C-alpha positions in Angstrom: 6.9 -29.6 -10.6 4.3 -27.0 -12.1 3.6 -24.3 -9.3 0.8 -21.8 -10.3 1.5 -18.1 -9.0 -1.7 -15.6 -8.6 -0.8 -11.8 -8.6 2.5 -12.3 -10.3 3.1 -8.6 -10.9 2.0 -7.9 -7.6 4.5 -6.8 -4.8 4.7 -10.2 -3.2 3.7 -12.3 -6.3 6.4 -10.9 -8.5 9.3 -11.8 -6.0 8.0 -15.2 -6.0 7.9 -15.6 -9.8 11.3 -14.2 -9.9 12.8 -16.8 -7.2 11.3 -19.8 -8.7 12.7 -19.1 -12.2 15.9 -18.5 -10.7 15.5 -21.9 -9.0 15.1 -23.3 -12.0 11.3 -23.8 -12.2 9.0 -22.7 -14.8 5.8 -21.2 -12.9 2.5 -20.7 -14.5 1.4 -17.5 -13.8 -2.2 -16.3 -13.7 -2.9 -12.8 -14.7 -5.5 -10.7 -16.5 -2.7 -8.5 -18.2 0.5 -10.3 -19.5 1.7 -7.2 -20.8 2.4 -6.0 -17.4 5.1 -8.9 -17.1 8.6 -7.9 -17.7 9.4 -8.7 -21.5 12.5 -10.9 -20.6 10.5 -12.8 -18.0 7.7 -14.0 -20.5 9.7 -16.5 -22.2 10.6 -18.2 -18.6 7.0 -18.8 -17.4 3.5 -20.1 -18.7 1.3 -17.5 -19.1 -2.4 -18.2 -18.0 -4.5 -15.3 -19.0 -7.8 -14.8 -17.6 -9.8 -13.5 -14.4 -9.9 -15.0 -11.2 -13.5 -14.2 -11.0 -14.2 -16.3 -14.0 -14.7 -20.0 -12.4 -13.9 -22.1 -15.8 -10.5 -20.0 -16.2 -9.5 -20.5 -12.9 -10.4 -24.4 -13.0 -8.5 -24.5 -16.6 -5.3 -22.8 -15.0 -5.0 -25.0 -12.2 -5.3 -28.2 -14.3 -2.1 -30.3 -13.8 -0.8 -28.0 -11.2 1.2 -29.6 -8.1 1.4 -26.3 -6.0 -0.3 -23.2 -6.0 0.8 -19.6 -4.7 -2.5 -18.0 -3.6 -2.6 -14.4 -3.1 -6.0 -13.0 -3.2 -6.3 -9.9 -5.2 -8.0 -6.8 -3.3 -9.5 -4.2 -6.0 -10.2 -0.9 -4.1 -12.2 0.2 -7.2 -14.5 -2.9 -7.3 -18.2 -2.0 -5.9 -17.8 -4.8 -3.1 -14.2 -5.9 -2.8 -14.8 -8.3 0.3 -17.7 -10.1 -1.9 -14.9 -10.3 -4.7 -12.4 -12.1 -2.4 -14.8 -14.8 -1.2 -16.2 -15.5 -4.5 -12.3 -15.8 -5.8 -11.7 -18.0 -2.8 -14.5 -20.2 -3.4 -13.6 -20.8 -7.2 -9.7 -21.5 -6.2 -10.8 -23.9 -3.6 -13.1 -25.7 -6.3 -10.2 -25.7 -9.0 -7.6 -26.7 -6.3 -10.1 -29.8 -5.4 -10.9 -30.9 -9.0 -7.3 -30.7 -10.1 -6.0 -32.5 -7.0 -3.3 -29.8 -6.6 -1.4 -31.4 -3.7 -0.1 -28.0 -1.6 -0.9 -24.4 -1.3 0.8 -21.5 0.0 -1.7 -18.6 1.0 -0.8 -15.1 1.9 -3.3 -13.8 4.6 -3.1 -10.8 7.2 -2.2 -10.9 10.9 -5.9 -10.2 12.0 -7.4 -13.0 10.1 -7.6 -15.1 13.1 -10.5 -12.8 14.3 -12.5 -14.5 11.3 -15.0 -11.5 11.3 -15.2 -7.7 12.2 -11.6 -6.8 10.3 -13.0 -5.3 7.3 -11.1 -6.7 4.2 -9.1 -9.0 6.2 -12.5 -11.1 6.9 -12.0 -12.0 2.9 -8.6 -13.7 3.8 -9.9 -15.4 6.7 -12.7 -16.7 4.7 -10.2 -17.9 1.8 -8.1 -19.6 4.7 -11.2 -21.6 5.5 -12.1 -22.4 2.0 -8.7 -23.7 0.8 -8.6 -25.8 3.9 -11.6 -27.4 3.1 -9.9 -28.5 0.0 -7.8 -31.4 1.2 -4.5 -30.1 -0.1 -1.7 -29.1 2.0 -2.3 -25.5 3.0 0.3 -23.3 4.6 -1.0 -19.9 5.8 0.9 -16.9 5.7 -0.2 -14.4 8.1 1.7 -11.3 7.5 2.4 -7.8 9.2 1.6 -4.6 7.6 3.2 -4.0 4.4 5.6 -1.2 3.9 4.1 -0.7 0.4 1.0 0.6 1.7 2.7 3.8 2.2 3.0 4.2 -1.4 -0.9 5.2 -1.2 -0.1 8.3 1.3 2.5 10.2 -1.0 0.5 13.4 -1.2 0.0 13.2 2.8 3.9 12.2 3.2 4.7 15.0 1.2 2.9 17.2 3.4 4.8 15.7 6.2 2.1 13.8 7.8 1.5 9.9 8.4 -2.1 9.4 9.2 -3.7 6.4 10.8 -6.8 5.3 12.7 -4.3 3.0 14.9 -3.4 4.4 18.6 0.1 6.2 17.6 2.0 4.3 20.4 0.5 0.7 19.6 3.3 -1.2 18.1 2.4 -3.7 15.2 4.4 -5.8 12.9 5.6 -4.1 9.8 7.0 -6.2 6.7 8.3 -5.7 3.2 6.3 -7.5 0.8 9.5 -8.8 -1.1 10.5 -10.8 2.0 6.9 -12.3 2.3 7.5 -13.5 -1.5 11.0 -14.9 -0.6 9.3 -17.0 2.1 6.7 -18.4 0.0 9.2 -19.1 -2.6 11.1 -21.2 -0.3 8.2 -23.0 0.9 6.6 -23.7 -2.0 10.1 -25.1 -3.1 10.6 -27.2 0.0 6.9 -28.8 0.1 6.3 -30.4 3.3 3.2 -32.6 4.0 0.3 -31.0 6.6 -1.4 -28.1 7.0 -0.1 -25.2 9.0 -0.2 -21.3 9.7 3.0 -19.5 10.0 3.5 -15.7 10.3 5.6 -13.2 8.6 6.1 -10.2 10.9 9.2 -8.4 9.3 12.3 -6.9 11.3 10.4 -5.3 14.2 7.2 -4.5 15.9 6.7 -0.7 15.4 4.3 2.1 16.6 3.1 4.5 14.3 5.1 7.4 15.7 8.3 5.3 15.6 7.5 4.7 12.0 7.2 8.3 11.3 10.5 9.1 12.8 12.3 6.3 10.8 10.6 7.7 7.6 11.8 11.0 8.5 15.3 9.9 8.6 15.2 8.0 5.8 13.6 10.4 3.6 15.2 13.4 4.6 11.9 15.4 5.5 10.0 15.8 8.6 7.0 13.7 9.2 4.7 13.6 11.9 2.1 10.7 12.8 -1.0 11.7 13.3 -4.3 9.7 14.5 -7.6 10.3 12.6 -11.1 8.7 13.3 -12.5 5.7 11.4 -15.1 8.2 10.2 -12.4 10.4 8.8 -11.0 7.8 7.2 -14.1 6.4 5.7 -14.8 10.0 4.2 -11.5 10.4 2.7 -11.8 7.3 0.8 -15.4 8.2 -0.3 -13.7 11.2 -1.8 -11.0 9.2 -3.6 -13.7 7.6 -5.0 -14.1 4.1 -3.4 -17.6 2.5 -3.0 -19.1 2.7 0.3 -18.3 -1.2 1.0 -14.8 -0.8 -0.3 -14.2 2.1 2.0 -15.8 0.2 5.1 -14.0 -2.6 4.2 -10.4 -0.8 4.2 -11.3 1.3 7.6 -12.1 -2.2 8.9 -8.8 -3.5 8.7 -7.3 -1.3 11.1 -10.6 -1.0 13.4 -10.7 -4.6 13.5 -7.0 -5.1 14.9 -7.0 -2.2 17.4 -8.0 -2.3 21.2 -8.0 -5.5 22.5 -6.7 -7.2 19.6 -3.4 -9.6 20.3 -2.0 -11.7 17.0 -2.3 -15.3 17.6 1.1 -16.0 16.0 4.0 -14.5 18.5 7.2 -13.0 16.7 10.1 -15.6 16.9 13.1 -16.2 14.9 11.2 -17.9 11.9 8.7 -15.2 11.4 11.1 -12.2 11.7 12.6 -11.2 8.1 15.5 -8.7 7.4 14.4 -5.6 5.3 13.9 -2.7 7.8 11.6 0.0 7.2 14.4 2.3 7.0 16.4 0.7 4.5 13.1 0.3 2.2 12.1 3.9 2.7 15.6 5.1 1.6 15.6 3.0 -1.5 12.0 3.3 -2.4 10.0 6.2 -0.7 12.8 8.9 -0.6 12.8 9.1 -4.4 9.2 9.3 -4.8 9.2 12.1 -2.6 12.0 14.2 -3.8 
């Protein structure tokens, strides 16, 4: 069986690749930068180098593939990352259809069920529709808030502040991307017919106030949650160099899953994964803040 993997050096994709290799598979990895793959991994995978915004490359890379792991990369440096996500999804869907790829596991997000009005999550929602229109068996994983998003907040965390536009007492799913990769790899290897949507919620729903308390204990430094406005977030993103569409897309992800939003998939045993925010923060975040 040939399994293709996008974003093989990303937080989720790299875990998928490792587990597929350990299961005895030789995945085909779609990447622009093969040099970013670990040197000892390269002999164990088939490298297809190219850009997911190149339709001929995507078509060629999926030729002869039985199953696809699809994680659509978000480039905050792009002039319009949402438009790029929709374009990449269209190329992937066309290639899946043309190559007769039988199964797809797609990483999406809590909030994609809204379809519109959730910033860059709208791109994932559109990918859901595009891939489901191919005739392949598509498993969509709607995932919680990535622990690794905190890695983009290191300066603020060093200053003792965890900022969000979400109400501080509003619980939401928080998840380690490695756990998502494990779920995705397991589902790729245990192919089942039919299309479905599943959630990956992490071990617990946490408010931002609770998350700040956990981070304080794990890192050994006081961290306080602080709510900011959407406009304040957009201005900060623009000051960091993001384009207007990119800044609006990032801010819209929280704005679109706030207020009266209720996730479509409920937490249960199958959606709950093991790695806690405390364990992740102690192992990953604490060394970066010291």
